[in-house]
N, C-alpha and C positions, 0 to 999 in steps of 0.2 A: 748749896754752898759751893763756892769755887775757891781753889787755892792757886796762888801764883808761885811757880817754881823758878827761883832765881839761879839755881845751880846749873841751868842749861845755857851754854854759850855757843856762839858760832865760831868755827875754826877755819883758817885759811889753809886748804889742802894745797901743798906745793906740787901740784901735778904738772907734768910737762904736756904741752899741747900735742895732740895726735897729728902726725904728718900724713897727709893724704896725697895720693899720686894721681895725676890726670892721665887718662888713656885716650887714644884717638879712635873714634868710631867711624865706620864706613859711611859714605854719604847716603847710600840706600841699603835698607835691610830687607831681605826677601822673606816674606811670611808665607809659609805653605798654605794651601787651601785646607779647609776643615775636612775631617774624614767623612766618608759617605755614611748615610744612615743605614743601619741593618734592618731588613724587613723582619718584623716580629708579629706574630698573631695577636689580635686584640682579644681580650677577655672581658666580658661584662663584669663590672664591679671590681675589677682588678685581680680576681682570683678564680681559679678553676674549681668547680664543685665536682667532686668525684666520689 
């Protein structure tokens, strides 16, 4: 069984539009190289047994 609720109505929120500001970006953006990998010992199974 379903019921229709007629007490719910849409309202017009009188909100003011948000103002956005444009910024100037440089023509080229320098991206640094990725960091070097750190040498780590490998362990079989992912865990040391001790």
